[in-house]
N, C-alpha and C positions, 0 to 999 in steps of 0.2 A: 463539570461549567455548566451553569444555568442558562435560561433563554435570553436574559437581559446583558450575560455576558458576550454571547454568541451575536448578538444584535450588535453589538459595542463594536467588533473586530469587523461585522459585516459591512458597518457604515464608513470602516477605514477602505472600500473595494478591494483591488488585487492583492494589497499588502496585508489587508485583514485576512482574506484568503490564503497567504502566504503563510501568515504567522496560526491559523486555526491547524491546517495541515500539517505544519511542524511540531504545534502543540499535543495533537492527537496521536503523533507517534509516540508521546513519553505519557500523557495520560488519556487512554482511550476510553474515556466514559462513555463514550457518544461512537454508536456504530458508524466507522466511514463510510460507508455506504449512505445513510442516513444524511452525513454531514455534506456529503458530495450533493447529491439530490438537490439539498438545501442550496447549495450554492446556484445552480440552475434556475431554483424557483423564486429567488429572492432577488438575485445580483446581474442576470442574463438577460438583456434587452433586444440584442440582436446579435445577429452572426458573430462580429467583431468582439461583443462580450463575452460571447460561447468560448472563442479562441483563447482569450485571455483569462478568463476562469480556469478552462484545464491547465495551460500553463502556468497560470498561478500557484495551482494546488498540485500540480505535478513538483513542481520547484521545493515550493514547503515540505512535500513527502520526500523528496530524495534528499533535503537537507538534513531532515527527520533520521533519516536512514543511516545519514552519513555520520550521524551525532551517533548512533548505536553502533556502527562500524569501527568509530574511532575507540570507542570505550573498550570495546573486544580485542582491538587492535594493542591497545597502551596496557590493558593490564594482562592480556596472553591468556591462553586456553584454559590453564590450571585455574587460575585467579578468576576466570570468567563466571567457570562451574560454582567455586565458591559464593561468588558475586550471587549468583543465581538464586542457590543454595539460602542465602541467607536474606537477600531482599527481595526476591524472586515475587513474594507472597503480595508485595505492596505495588507492584505492576501488574499483576494478575497475569505473572510468567511462573509455571509449577518446572520444576527441576526434571520431570518426565518430559515435558514436552518441551523442554530446551534440548533434552538429550535425542530427540527425535529428529528435530530440526538440525543438529549438527551431524548425526547418521545420515540426513538427505546431501550433504556434502560432498559423501563419498562415491555421489552419482557424479553428472555432469553440472558442474559448477555454475556453470554461464547459466543453462537455462533452470535450474534449481532456482538460482536468483532472479531470475527474470518471472519467471510462472509463481515463486513464492507471492509476488507483489499482488499477485491474483487473488489466494487464497486470504480469507480473513482470519485476523491472530496473529499466524504466519508469517504476514506482510509486516506485523510493526517489529518481530523480535528477529528476522531471520538476520538481519545486518549484526546482531553481535556475534554469534558465531563463525559468520563471514571474515570479521574481522580478527575473530581469535584465533581462527586455522591460518591466516596471514594470506587471504583472498588478496591478488592485485587488486590495487586501486582504480585504475580506468576500468578495467572489465566488470568491475563491482558495479561502477556508476553507471554504466553502459547499460546492462543488465537492467539494474533497477529503476532507471531512467523509461526504457522499454516497456515493464512488467508493469510500471506506475500508469505510465501515459494509457497502456491496454484497460488497465482499471478505472482510472478516471473519468476519461473520455466519454464513455458510453452513459456513465452515471449523472456525470455535470450535463449531459445531453437530453439524459431523460427528465431531469427536473425541469430543463426548459421547455421540452415538449408537454408536460403537464402544466407549463402558466395556462391561467385561464380557463383550466377546466373544472375550477370549482369545488375539486377535492381537496381535502386536509391532505396533509404528508403521510399522517398515521394510517389514514384510510388507503394510500396508497402504499405501507410497507410492504405488503406481500409482492405486489406487483414488482414493486424494484428489486426484492431478494431473488424474486425467479428470476428476474432480466440478470442480475448480478451473476446467479449461480450460470446461468446459460451461456454469459462471456467468459468467464473463466472455464467453462468445459469447453468450449471452441479452443481455447487458448490453448490448454492443456491435451487436446485433441491432434492440433494442427504442432505443437512442437514435439509429441510422440512422433506423430507421421514424419515429420523434417529428421527427427534421428534416425527413423529406422532408413530412412532414404539413403542416410550418411554412411550406417552400417552396411547396406547392401552395394552399395560403392566401394567400400574400403574392401570388402572382401572379394566382391567381383574382380 
């Protein structure tokens, strides 16, 4: 997707943000962290705009995740593997990576789904194996929404805070990426700590 296409969607306001985040789940031609920061840089002018952009981007991402989940649910486990082996290369999804995502679901499915939305690349394709193994729809949507909010909100906010700095988005890429990694690490640490506490309570 070129810059003119992105600008066209941005001119549509919140609807455009939703469509861009939905499309990014299927055609990840631009890193999501860049796209989300771009929303904050170009469309957010107030706190109300910030809330709207975060919610619109979250809605688009969750709808895209539901699309992958539905595909996995429809075609099932075995056919989803064949689908990835045949067509995965066209959407940057390698069979070995898909198998790792599937293996992740042997652990806590809710946490894997939520945390997976804060991990680049995994956040796009994790819903496919979730559908293929028949993960319940309501917990899947809830976990996906929580994880997506955790990913989207800080990045859109960073873009908003960078407004008026006089720096280009490209110059800020390293800062944004470092912030993203930091947020993801905090989420993973918090989830792991919560999981350990639950295990300790059960054993006591």
